[in-house]
TORBAFI-759684 format. One record per atom (N, C-alpha, C): residue number from 0; residue in one letter; atom name; x, y, z. Coordinates in steps of 0.02 Angstrom, whole numbers, plus 50000, padded with zeros to 5 digits. Layout:
+-----+-----+------+-------+-------+-------+
!   n ! res ! atom !     x !     y !     z !
+-----+-----+------+-------+-------+-------+
! NUM !   A !   CA !     X !     Y !     Z !
...
+-----+-----+------+-------+-------+-------+
***
This chain:
+-----+-----+------+-------+-------+-------+
!   n ! res ! atom !     x !     y !     z !
+-----+-----+------+-------+-------+-------+
!   0 !   M !    N ! 49229 ! 51792 ! 48614 !
!   0 !   M !   CA ! 49224 ! 51791 ! 48687 !
!   0 !   M !    C ! 49209 ! 51722 ! 48714 !
!   1 !   K !    N ! 49164 ! 51686 ! 48679 !
!   1 !   K !   CA ! 49147 ! 51618 ! 48701 !
!   1 !   K !    C ! 49207 ! 51571 ! 48696 !
!   2 !   K !    N ! 49247 ! 51581 ! 48644 !
!   2 !   K !   CA ! 49307 ! 51539 ! 48637 !
!   2 !   K !    C ! 49356 ! 51552 ! 48694 !
!   3 !   Y !    N ! 49362 ! 51614 ! 48714 !
!   3 !   Y !   CA ! 49407 ! 51632 ! 48769 !
!   3 !   Y !    C ! 49384 ! 51600 ! 48834 !
!   4 !   I !    N ! 49319 ! 51602 ! 48848 !
!   4 !   I !   CA ! 49292 ! 51571 ! 48909 !
!   4 !   I !    C ! 49301 ! 51496 ! 48907 !
!   5 !   L !    N ! 49287 ! 51465 ! 48850 !
!   5 !   L !   CA ! 49296 ! 51393 ! 48843 !
!   5 !   L !    C ! 49369 ! 51373 ! 48853 !
!   6 !   F !    N ! 49414 ! 51410 ! 48822 !
!   6 !   F !   CA ! 49485 ! 51395 ! 48830 !
!   6 !   F !    C ! 49507 ! 51402 ! 48903 !
!   7 !   T !    N ! 49484 ! 51452 ! 48938 !
!   7 !   T !   CA ! 49500 ! 51463 ! 49008 !
!   7 !   T !    C ! 49474 ! 51406 ! 49051 !
!   8 !   C !    N ! 49414 ! 51384 ! 49039 !
!   8 !   C !   CA ! 49385 ! 51328 ! 49077 !
!   8 !   C !    C ! 49425 ! 51264 ! 49066 !
!   9 !   I !    N ! 49443 ! 51250 ! 49003 !
!   9 !   I !   CA ! 49482 ! 51190 ! 48988 !
!   9 !   I !    C ! 49550 ! 51194 ! 49021 !
!  10 !   A !    N ! 49582 ! 51251 ! 49020 !
!  10 !   A !   CA ! 49648 ! 51260 ! 49051 !
!  10 !   A !    C ! 49643 ! 51248 ! 49127 !
!  11 !   L !    N ! 49592 ! 51274 ! 49159 !
!  11 !   L !   CA ! 49584 ! 51265 ! 49231 !
!  11 !   L !    C ! 49570 ! 51192 ! 49249 !
!  12 !   L !    N ! 49528 ! 51159 ! 49210 !
!  12 !   L !   CA ! 49513 ! 51089 ! 49223 !
!  12 !   L !    C ! 49575 ! 51045 ! 49211 !
!  13 !   T !    N ! 49613 ! 51060 ! 49160 !
!  13 !   T !   CA ! 49674 ! 51022 ! 49148 !
!  13 !   T !    C ! 49723 ! 51029 ! 49206 !
!  14 !   G !    N ! 49728 ! 51088 ! 49232 !
!  14 !   G !   CA ! 49771 ! 51100 ! 49290 !
!  14 !   G !    C ! 49749 ! 51062 ! 49351 !
!  15 !   L !    N ! 49684 ! 51055 ! 49361 !
!  15 !   L !   CA ! 49659 ! 51017 ! 49418 !
!  15 !   L !    C ! 49674 ! 50943 ! 49411 !
!  16 !   F !    N ! 49668 ! 50916 ! 49351 !
!  16 !   F !   CA ! 49679 ! 50845 ! 49341 !
!  16 !   F !    C ! 49753 ! 50827 ! 49348 !
!  17 !   T !    N ! 49797 ! 50871 ! 49327 !
!  17 !   T !   CA ! 49868 ! 50856 ! 49334 !
!  17 !   T !    C ! 49890 ! 50859 ! 49407 !
!  18 !   K !    N ! 49858 ! 50899 ! 49448 !
!  18 !   K !   CA ! 49875 ! 50904 ! 49518 !
!  18 !   K !    C ! 49844 ! 50847 ! 49559 !
!  19 !   A !    N ! 49798 ! 50809 ! 49531 !
!  19 !   A !   CA ! 49764 ! 50757 ! 49567 !
!  19 !   A !    C ! 49808 ! 50695 ! 49579 !
!  20 !   Q !    N ! 49864 ! 50691 ! 49546 !
!  20 !   Q !   CA ! 49908 ! 50634 ! 49554 !
!  20 !   Q !    C ! 49948 ! 50640 ! 49619 !
!  21 !   P !    N ! 49944 ! 50589 ! 49663 !
!  21 !   P !   CA ! 49982 ! 50593 ! 49726 !
!  21 !   P !    C ! 50057 ! 50585 ! 49714 !
!  22 !   G !    N ! 50096 ! 50617 ! 49756 !
!  22 !   G !   CA ! 50168 ! 50613 ! 49750 !
!  22 !   G !    C ! 50195 ! 50546 ! 49774 !
!  23 !   T !    N ! 50172 ! 50522 ! 49830 !
!  23 !   T !   CA ! 50195 ! 50458 ! 49856 !
!  23 !   T !    C ! 50135 ! 50415 ! 49874 !
!  24 !   Y !    N ! 50146 ! 50351 ! 49874 !
!  24 !   Y !   CA ! 50094 ! 50303 ! 49889 !
!  24 !   Y !    C ! 50101 ! 50284 ! 49963 !
!  25 !   K !    N ! 50048 ! 50295 ! 50001 !
!  25 !   K !   CA ! 50049 ! 50279 ! 50072 !
!  25 !   K !    C ! 49990 ! 50233 ! 50088 !
!  26 !   V !    N ! 50002 ! 50180 ! 50125 !
!  26 !   V !   CA ! 49947 ! 50134 ! 50142 !
!  26 !   V !    C ! 49960 ! 50103 ! 50210 !
!  27 !   I !    N ! 49905 ! 50091 ! 50247 !
!  27 !   I !   CA ! 49909 ! 50057 ! 50312 !
!  27 !   I !    C ! 49863 ! 49996 ! 50308 !
!  28 !   F !    N ! 49890 ! 49938 ! 50326 !
!  28 !   F !   CA ! 49851 ! 49877 ! 50329 !
!  28 !   F !    C ! 49836 ! 49859 ! 50401 !
!  29 !   D !    N ! 49780 ! 49826 ! 50411 !
!  29 !   D !   CA ! 49757 ! 49805 ! 50477 !
!  29 !   D !    C ! 49749 ! 49729 ! 50477 !
!  30 !   M !    N ! 49784 ! 49694 ! 50522 !
!  30 !   M !   CA ! 49780 ! 49621 ! 50524 !
!  30 !   M !    C ! 49762 ! 49599 ! 50594 !
!  31 !   S !    N ! 49705 ! 49567 ! 50601 !
!  31 !   S !   CA ! 49684 ! 49540 ! 50665 !
!  31 !   S !    C ! 49660 ! 49469 ! 50659 !
!  32 !   S !    N ! 49675 ! 49437 ! 50603 !
!  32 !   S !   CA ! 49650 ! 49370 ! 50589 !
!  32 !   S !    C ! 49705 ! 49318 ! 50599 !
!  33 !   K !    N ! 49686 ! 49261 ! 50627 !
!  33 !   K !   CA ! 49735 ! 49207 ! 50634 !
!  33 !   K !    C ! 49733 ! 49160 ! 50574 !
!  34 !   D !    N ! 49688 ! 49173 ! 50528 !
!  34 !   D !   CA ! 49681 ! 49132 ! 50468 !
!  34 !   D !    C ! 49742 ! 49142 ! 50423 !
!  35 !   T !    N ! 49776 ! 49088 ! 50406 !
!  35 !   T !   CA ! 49837 ! 49093 ! 50366 !
!  35 !   T !    C ! 49822 ! 49117 ! 50295 !
!  36 !   V !    N ! 49762 ! 49105 ! 50270 !
!  36 !   V !   CA ! 49744 ! 49130 ! 50204 !
!  36 !   V !    C ! 49744 ! 49207 ! 50204 !
!  37 !   N !    N ! 49716 ! 49237 ! 50255 !
!  37 !   N !   CA ! 49716 ! 49310 ! 50261 !
!  37 !   N !    C ! 49786 ! 49336 ! 50271 !
!  38 !   Q !    N ! 49827 ! 49302 ! 50310 !
!  38 !   Q !   CA ! 49895 ! 49324 ! 50321 !
!  38 !   Q !    C ! 49936 ! 49320 ! 50257 !
!  39 !   Q !    N ! 49927 ! 49267 ! 50219 !
!  39 !   Q !   CA ! 49964 ! 49261 ! 50156 !
!  39 !   Q !    C ! 49940 ! 49313 ! 50105 !
!  40 !   A !    N ! 49876 ! 49330 ! 50107 !
!  40 !   A !   CA ! 49850 ! 49382 ! 50062 !
!  40 !   A !    C ! 49882 ! 49449 ! 50080 !
!  41 !   L !    N ! 49890 ! 49463 ! 50144 !
!  41 !   L !   CA ! 49923 ! 49525 ! 50165 !
!  41 !   L !    C ! 49995 ! 49527 ! 50140 !
!  42 !   I !    N ! 50031 ! 49473 ! 50148 !
!  42 !   I !   CA ! 50100 ! 49470 ! 50126 !
!  42 !   I !    C ! 50104 ! 49478 ! 50050 !
!  43 !   R !    N ! 50058 ! 49447 ! 50014 !
!  43 !   R !   CA ! 50057 ! 49453 ! 49941 !
!  43 !   R !    C ! 50045 ! 49526 ! 49921 !
!  44 !   E !    N ! 49998 ! 49559 ! 49953 !
!  44 !   E !   CA ! 49984 ! 49629 ! 49937 !
!  44 !   E !    C ! 50044 ! 49674 ! 49951 !
!  45 !   L !    N ! 50076 ! 49663 ! 50008 !
!  45 !   L !   CA ! 50136 ! 49702 ! 50024 !
!  45 !   L !    C ! 50191 ! 49692 ! 49973 !
!  46 !   T !    N ! 50200 ! 49630 ! 49952 !
!  46 !   T !   CA ! 50252 ! 49614 ! 49903 !
!  46 !   T !    C ! 50236 ! 49647 ! 49836 !
!  47 !   L !    N ! 50173 ! 49643 ! 49814 !
!  47 !   L !   CA ! 50154 ! 49674 ! 49751 !
!  47 !   L !    C ! 50162 ! 49750 ! 49752 !
!  48 !   I !    N ! 50144 ! 49780 ! 49807 !
!  48 !   I !   CA ! 50153 ! 49853 ! 49812 !
!  48 !   I !    C ! 50226 ! 49870 ! 49811 !
!  49 !   R !    N ! 50267 ! 49833 ! 49847 !
!  49 !   R !   CA ! 50339 ! 49846 ! 49848 !
!  49 !   R !    C ! 50370 ! 49839 ! 49779 !
!  50 !   Q !    N ! 50346 ! 49790 ! 49740 !
!  50 !   Q !   CA ! 50373 ! 49780 ! 49672 !
!  50 !   Q !    C ! 50350 ! 49835 ! 49624 !
!  51 !   S !    N ! 50288 ! 49856 ! 49630 !
!  51 !   S !   CA ! 50262 ! 49905 ! 49582 !
!  51 !   S !    C ! 50280 ! 49977 ! 49601 !
!  52 !   S !    N ! 50288 ! 49990 ! 49665 !
!  52 !   S !   CA ! 50305 ! 50057 ! 49688 !
!  52 !   S !    C ! 50355 ! 50053 ! 49744 !
!  53 !   P !    N ! 50420 ! 50049 ! 49728 !
!  53 !   P !   CA ! 50471 ! 50040 ! 49779 !
!  53 !   P !    C ! 50474 ! 50096 ! 49831 !
!  54 !   D !    N ! 50450 ! 50155 ! 49814 !
!  54 !   D !   CA ! 50451 ! 50211 ! 49860 !
!  54 !   D !    C ! 50389 ! 50215 ! 49904 !
!  55 !   A !    N ! 50346 ! 50166 ! 49899 !
!  55 !   A !   CA ! 50283 ! 50166 ! 49938 !
!  55 !   A !    C ! 50298 ! 50163 ! 50013 !
!  56 !   Q !    N ! 50258 ! 50198 ! 50051 !
!  56 !   Q !   CA ! 50264 ! 50196 ! 50124 !
!  56 !   Q !    C ! 50208 ! 50152 ! 50150 !
!  57 !   M !    N ! 50227 ! 50095 ! 50179 !
!  57 !   M !   CA ! 50178 ! 50046 ! 50202 !
!  57 !   M !    C ! 50186 ! 50033 ! 50276 !
!  58 !   E !    N ! 50130 ! 50025 ! 50311 !
!  58 !   E !   CA ! 50131 ! 50006 ! 50381 !
!  58 !   E !    C ! 50078 ! 49952 ! 50391 !
!  59 !   V !    N ! 50092 ! 49906 ! 50437 !
!  59 !   V !   CA ! 50045 ! 49853 ! 50453 !
!  59 !   V !    C ! 50033 ! 49856 ! 50528 !
!  60 !   V !    N ! 49969 ! 49859 ! 50547 !
!  60 !   V !   CA ! 49950 ! 49858 ! 50617 !
!  60 !   V !    C ! 49924 ! 49788 ! 50631 !
!  61 !   I !    N ! 49958 ! 49753 ! 50676 !
!  61 !   I !   CA ! 49940 ! 49684 ! 50692 !
!  61 !   I !    C ! 49923 ! 49680 ! 50766 !
!  62 !   Y !    N ! 49865 ! 49650 ! 50780 !
!  62 !   Y !   CA ! 49844 ! 49643 ! 50850 !
!  62 !   Y !    C ! 49797 ! 49583 ! 50855 !
!  63 !   G !    N ! 49781 ! 49565 ! 50917 !
!  63 !   G !   CA ! 49734 ! 49511 ! 50930 !
!  63 !   G !    C ! 49760 ! 49444 ! 50904 !
!  64 !   Q !    N ! 49717 ! 49410 ! 50868 !
!  64 !   Q !   CA ! 49735 ! 49343 ! 50844 !
!  64 !   Q !    C ! 49785 ! 49344 ! 50786 !
!  65 !   G !    N ! 49801 ! 49402 ! 50760 !
!  65 !   G !   CA ! 49849 ! 49407 ! 50707 !
!  65 !   G !    C ! 49922 ! 49410 ! 50730 !
!  66 !   L !    N ! 49933 ! 49416 ! 50796 !
!  66 !   L !   CA ! 50001 ! 49422 ! 50822 !
!  66 !   L !    C ! 50047 ! 49364 ! 50806 !
!  67 !   P !    N ! 50023 ! 49302 ! 50802 !
!  67 !   P !   CA ! 50069 ! 49248 ! 50785 !
!  67 !   P !    C ! 50103 ! 49256 ! 50717 !
!  68 !   L !    N ! 50076 ! 49299 ! 50674 !
!  68 !   L !   CA ! 50108 ! 49311 ! 50610 !
!  68 !   L !    C ! 50179 ! 49337 ! 50619 !
!  69 !   V !    N ! 50191 ! 49377 ! 50670 !
!  69 !   V !   CA ! 50257 ! 49406 ! 50681 !
!  69 !   V !    C ! 50292 ! 49379 ! 50743 !
!  70 !   T !    N ! 50256 ! 49346 ! 50788 !
!  70 !   T !   CA ! 50287 ! 49323 ! 50850 !
!  70 !   T !    C ! 50306 ! 49249 ! 50848 !
!  71 !   N !    N ! 50271 ! 49210 ! 50808 !
!  71 !   N !   CA ! 50283 ! 49138 ! 50806 !
!  71 !   N !    C ! 50331 ! 49123 ! 50749 !
!  72 !   E !    N ! 50391 ! 49102 ! 50766 !
!  72 !   E !   CA ! 50442 ! 49088 ! 50715 !
!  72 !   E !    C ! 50426 ! 49024 ! 50676 !
!  73 !   E !    N ! 50380 ! 48985 ! 50699 !
!  73 !   E !   CA ! 50362 ! 48923 ! 50665 !
!  73 !   E !    C ! 50300 ! 48931 ! 50621 !
!  74 !   S !    N ! 50273 ! 48991 ! 50616 !
!  74 !   S !   CA ! 50214 ! 49001 ! 50575 !
!  74 !   S !    C ! 50233 ! 48995 ! 50501 !
!  75 !   A !    N ! 50186 ! 48976 ! 50460 !
!  75 !   A !   CA ! 50199 ! 48964 ! 50389 !
!  75 !   A !    C ! 50225 ! 49027 ! 50353 !
!  76 !   P !    N ! 50195 ! 49086 ! 50363 !
!  76 !   P !   CA ! 50219 ! 49144 ! 50326 !
!  76 !   P !    C ! 50277 ! 49182 ! 50360 !
!  77 !   H !    N ! 50306 ! 49154 ! 50413 !
!  77 !   H !   CA ! 50358 ! 49190 ! 50449 !
!  77 !   H !    C ! 50418 ! 49207 ! 50405 !
!  78 !   S !    N ! 50438 ! 49160 ! 50362 !
!  78 !   S !   CA ! 50496 ! 49174 ! 50318 !
!  78 !   S !    C ! 50480 ! 49230 ! 50269 !
!  79 !   A !    N ! 50418 ! 49233 ! 50245 !
!  79 !   A !   CA ! 50398 ! 49287 ! 50200 !
!  79 !   A !    C ! 50399 ! 49355 ! 50235 !
!  80 !   V !    N ! 50379 ! 49356 ! 50299 !
!  80 !   V !   CA ! 50381 ! 49417 ! 50338 !
!  80 !   V !    C ! 50453 ! 49440 ! 50348 !
!  81 !   Q !    N ! 50497 ! 49393 ! 50363 !
!  81 !   Q !   CA ! 50568 ! 49409 ! 50371 !
!  81 !   Q !    C ! 50597 ! 49437 ! 50306 !
!  82 !   Q !    N ! 50576 ! 49409 ! 50249 !
!  82 !   Q !   CA ! 50600 ! 49434 ! 50184 !
!  82 !   Q !    C ! 50577 ! 49505 ! 50172 !
!  83 !   L !    N ! 50514 ! 49520 ! 50188 !
!  83 !   L !   CA ! 50488 ! 49588 ! 50180 !
!  83 !   L !    C ! 50526 ! 49637 ! 50224 !
!  84 !   L !    N ! 50540 ! 49617 ! 50285 !
!  84 !   L !   CA ! 50577 ! 49661 ! 50330 !
!  84 !   L !    C ! 50649 ! 49672 ! 50307 !
!  85 !   A !    N ! 50679 ! 49620 ! 50277 !
!  85 !   A !   CA ! 50747 ! 49626 ! 50253 !
!  85 !   A !    C ! 50752 ! 49672 ! 50193 !
!  86 !   D !    N ! 50698 ! 49674 ! 50152 !
!  86 !   D !   CA ! 50698 ! 49715 ! 50092 !
!  86 !   D !    C ! 50682 ! 49787 ! 50107 !
!  87 !   K !    N ! 50668 ! 49804 ! 50169 !
!  87 !   K !   CA ! 50649 ! 49872 ! 50187 !
!  87 !   K !    C ! 50704 ! 49922 ! 50169 !
!  88 !   K !    N ! 50683 ! 49978 ! 50141 !
!  88 !   K !   CA ! 50733 ! 50028 ! 50120 !
!  88 !   K !    C ! 50734 ! 50085 ! 50167 !
+-----+-----+------+-------+-------+-------+
***
């Protein structure tokens, strides 16, 4: 009887752990900094996620002092942003 209960508990726990894996990777980033180091870190993270999980769903919310990242064509990371947008699937 004890073996039956132990086996049932292990089977239930195994089922819970296999269901814990998410189907898709979803992430939202928030950028409000004008610091180019922070902007480049955001671009690096987006690129790494895109490379490791091509089906990932990513969104970036940019406001305040972070707007020049996407509005200023002369900003340092502008070409990297354009590359990320071009690679969008």
